[in-house]
C-alpha positions in Angstrom: -15.0 5.9 -26.9 -18.4 4.4 -27.9 -20.8 6.4 -30.2 -24.1 6.5 -27.9 -26.3 7.7 -30.5 -25.2 6.0 -33.8 -23.0 3.6 -33.4 -21.0 1.8 -36.4 -20.8 -1.8 -36.3 -18.8 -4.1 -38.1 -19.7 -7.3 -40.2 -20.0 -9.5 -37.2 -22.6 -6.9 -35.7 -20.3 -5.8 -33.0 -19.8 -1.7 -32.1 -16.8 -0.3 -33.7 -15.1 2.3 -31.4 -15.1 5.9 -32.6 -11.2 6.0 -31.4 -9.2 3.9 -29.0 -5.8 4.5 -27.3 -3.5 2.7 -25.1 -3.1 -0.9 -24.0 -0.7 -3.4 -23.0 0.7 -3.7 -26.5 4.0 -2.2 -27.2 5.3 -2.8 -23.4 8.4 -4.6 -22.7 7.8 -8.4 -22.9 4.0 -7.9 -23.6 3.9 -11.6 -25.2 5.1 -13.3 -22.3 2.8 -11.0 -20.0 -0.1 -12.0 -21.8 0.3 -15.7 -22.1 -0.8 -16.6 -19.0 -0.7 -20.4 -19.3 2.9 -20.0 -20.6 2.5 -22.9 -23.6 4.1 -20.3 -26.0 0.8 -19.0 -27.6 -1.6 -16.1 -26.7 -4.7 -16.8 -27.6 -8.3 -14.1 -28.3 -9.2 -14.4 -24.5 -5.5 -13.9 -23.2 -4.8 -11.3 -25.3 -5.6 -7.3 -23.8 -5.3 -5.7 -27.5 -8.2 -4.6 -29.6 -9.4 -7.4 -32.2 -8.3 -5.7 -35.1 -4.6 -5.8 -33.3 -5.3 -9.4 -32.6 -5.9 -10.4 -36.6 -3.3 -8.5 -37.5 -0.7 -10.4 -35.6 -2.5 -13.7 -35.8 -1.0 -14.0 -39.5 -1.9 -17.7 -39.9 -5.1 -17.1 -38.4 -5.2 -20.1 -36.0 -7.0 -18.1 -33.5 -3.6 -17.6 -31.3 -0.3 -15.5 -31.8 2.9 -17.6 -31.2 6.8 -15.8 -30.8 7.4 -15.4 -34.1 4.4 -13.2 -34.9 4.3 -11.3 -32.2 7.3 -9.7 -33.5 6.0 -9.1 -36.6 7.6 -6.0 -37.9 4.9 -5.2 -40.5 2.7 -4.5 -37.7 3.4 -0.8 -36.4 2.1 -0.8 -33.4 4.6 1.6 -31.4 2.6 4.1 -34.0 -0.4 3.8 -31.8 -1.4 6.9 -29.8 -0.1 6.2 -26.1 1.0 2.5 -26.9 2.1 0.7 -23.9 -0.1 2.8 -21.5 -2.0 1.1 -19.2 -5.4 3.3 -17.8 -5.1 2.9 -13.8 -8.7 4.4 -13.9 -11.6 5.9 -15.2 -10.7 9.4 -16.9 -11.9 13.1 -15.8 -14.3 14.2 -18.5 -13.6 18.5 -18.6 -14.2 21.1 -20.8 -13.9 18.8 -24.0 -11.2 16.8 -23.1 -10.5 13.6 -21.2 -7.6 13.4 -18.2 -6.6 10.0 -17.3 -3.8 8.6 -15.4 -1.7 6.1 -17.2 1.3 3.8 -16.3 4.2 3.0 -19.1 7.6 1.7 -18.6 7.4 1.8 -14.7 6.4 5.4 -15.1 2.8 6.9 -13.8 1.6 9.7 -16.3 -1.3 12.3 -16.7 -2.7 12.2 -20.1 -4.8 14.8 -21.5 -7.0 13.8 -24.6 -9.7 15.3 -26.6 -12.6 13.8 -25.9 -14.1 13.6 -29.5 -11.1 12.4 -31.3 -8.7 10.6 -28.4 -5.7 13.1 -30.0 -3.3 13.4 -27.3 -2.6 16.8 -26.3 0.2 16.3 -23.9 1.3 13.6 -21.3 3.1 14.9 -17.9 5.3 12.1 -16.1 3.8 12.3 -12.2 5.8 9.4 -10.6 7.5 6.2 -10.6 6.5 3.0 -9.5 9.2 -0.2 -8.7 6.5 -2.8 -9.9 4.7 -2.7 -12.7 0.6 -2.7 -12.1 0.2 -6.5 -13.6 2.5 -7.7 -11.0 1.4 -5.4 -7.9 -1.8 -7.2 -6.8 -2.4 -5.1 -3.9 -2.1 -1.8 -6.0 -4.5 -3.2 -9.0 -7.5 -3.0 -7.1 -7.6 0.7 -6.2 -8.2 3.3 -9.3 -6.3 6.4 -10.0 -9.4 9.1 -10.7 -8.3 12.6 -11.1 -10.2 15.5 -10.0 -10.6 19.4 -10.6 -11.0 22.8 -9.1 -9.7 26.1 -10.0 -7.3 24.8 -12.9 -5.4 22.3 -11.1 -6.1 18.6 -11.6 -5.2 16.8 -9.1 -3.8 13.3 -9.1 -4.1 10.1 -7.0 -1.1 7.7 -7.4 -1.7 5.3 -4.9 2.3 5.4 -4.6 2.5 7.7 -1.3 2.1 11.1 -3.5 -0.6 13.2 -4.5 -0.1 15.4 -7.9 -1.1 18.9 -8.8 -0.9 19.3 -12.6 -1.8 22.9 -14.6 -5.1 21.8 -16.6 -4.3 23.4 -19.4 -0.7 22.8 -20.4 0.1 19.9 -17.7 2.8 22.0 -16.0 3.6 19.6 -12.7 2.4 22.1 -9.8 3.3 20.2 -6.6 3.6 17.0 -5.0 2.4 16.1 -1.7 3.8 13.1 -0.1 1.4 11.3 2.5 3.0 8.5 3.6 3.4 7.4 7.6 7.2 7.2 7.7 10.0 9.8 7.8 11.2 9.3 4.3 9.3 11.5 1.7 9.4 10.2 -2.0 8.5 11.9 -5.0 8.8 9.1 -7.5 8.3 5.4 -5.9 6.2 4.0 -3.1 6.5 0.1 -2.4 3.5 -1.7 -1.4 5.7 -4.7 0.1 6.4 -3.3 3.4 3.0 -1.6 4.1 -0.5 -2.7 4.2 -3.5 -0.9 2.8 -5.8 1.1 5.4 -9.7 0.7 4.8 -11.4 -1.8 2.6 -10.2 -1.3 -0.8 -13.9 -2.0 -2.2 -14.9 1.6 -1.3 -14.0 4.4 -3.9 -12.4 7.3 -2.1 -11.3 10.1 -4.3 -10.1 13.0 -3.2 -12.5 15.8 -1.7 -12.0 19.7 -2.9 -13.5 22.0 -1.0 -12.7 25.7 -1.6 -9.2 25.9 -1.9 -8.3 22.8 0.4 -8.1 19.1 -0.3 -9.4 16.3 1.9 -7.7 12.7 1.3 -7.6 9.8 3.0 -5.5 7.4 0.7 -5.1 3.9 1.5 -1.6 4.0 2.3 -1.9 6.2 5.5 -3.5 5.9 8.6 -4.1 9.6 8.8 -6.3 12.2 7.1 -4.9 14.4 5.3 -6.0 18.2 4.2 -3.8 20.0 2.2 -3.5 23.5 -0.1 -4.9 23.1 -3.6 -2.6 26.0 -4.8 0.1 24.8 -3.0 0.0 21.5 -2.2 1.4 22.3 1.5 -0.3 20.7 4.6 -2.5 22.1 6.4 -3.8 19.5 9.1 -3.5 15.6 9.8 -6.0 13.7 11.9 -6.0 9.8 12.8 -8.2 8.1 10.4 -9.2 5.6 12.9 -11.8 3.4 11.1 -12.6 5.7 8.1 -13.4 4.3 5.1 -13.8 7.1 2.5 -14.9 10.9 2.7 -18.3 11.2 2.1 -19.2 14.8 1.7 -18.7 18.4 3.2 -21.1 21.2 3.8 -20.8 24.4 6.2 -17.3 24.2 7.1 -17.6 20.2 8.0 -16.2 16.9 6.3 -18.2 13.7 7.1 -15.8 10.7 6.9 -17.4 7.5 6.9 -16.0 4.4 9.0 -16.5 0.6 9.4 -18.7 1.2 12.5 -18.4 5.2 13.0 -19.1 8.5 11.2 -17.4 11.8 12.1 -17.9 14.9 11.1 -14.3 16.9 11.1 -14.0 20.8 10.8 -12.2 22.0 7.5 -10.4 24.4 9.3 -8.2 22.0 11.8 -9.6 18.6 11.3 -10.7 18.4 15.0 -14.3 16.5 15.2 -17.4 18.4 15.7 -19.5 15.2 15.8 -19.2 11.2 16.0 -22.3 8.8 15.5 -22.5 5.1 15.2 -23.9 4.2 12.1 -23.0 0.4 11.7 -21.4 -1.5 8.9 -20.9 0.1 5.7 -23.1 -0.2 2.6 -22.4 1.7 -0.3 -21.2 4.9 -0.7 -24.4 6.9 0.0 -25.8 10.2 -1.6 -25.9 13.7 -0.2 -29.2 15.7 -0.7 -30.2 19.1 -0.5 -27.4 21.9 1.0 
């Protein structure tokens, strides 16, 4: 977190964070994962932690961390808040809190932080992964950004499940599996045997309208609508060439496709209209009612 009004700076003139949490330090085999060129040294450019952590570990000040320095027992990095957690997307800011999806030791979590101090309020596990984020070339391009309505934090996982969590105490409310095979899984979903649909360059968070959630997952050939309170499926329709969900109005949700856009009924998902829009550029903006 950075102070936008009166940021503090260090001796070199760099802006100092108000607080920071998470990071790759503390994960298993972090030294080998950061040593990109396998030369047995982690340089500043390879290091994924903070400059302060780098200076603590680089005890001989030669500009690189070797294996012996990485095991320095005097550096108590394991005490850092959320040590070893990798943030999978920007957080949701809500009522003085930040809600973010993280990954640590093959588990996905929803974490709640105080926005002013970064203090961890609670951590709720929501899914498991079969491959860590730094080894999954397909999943690491897809952000997991939570959204909110009526006391429920809706958490994309990019692992075949959508999860609902109580915003107050982190209690797990429901899990919805949206994979297209017949085997439902509430833990891990492998990308190895599947391909993502659509262009991963478009942000595509779930849309919440009233008590309904409409989602167009990259791992499914369908558009899904589920109940916000229970996570039960209300309807499912083919995605066709759908790229992302744009907006909703008057009981109709607009889905923008690669060449065609469509308006679907929020009640049952049936098409209300379609129009050719040409190649997609950007995500557009809803104006008015």
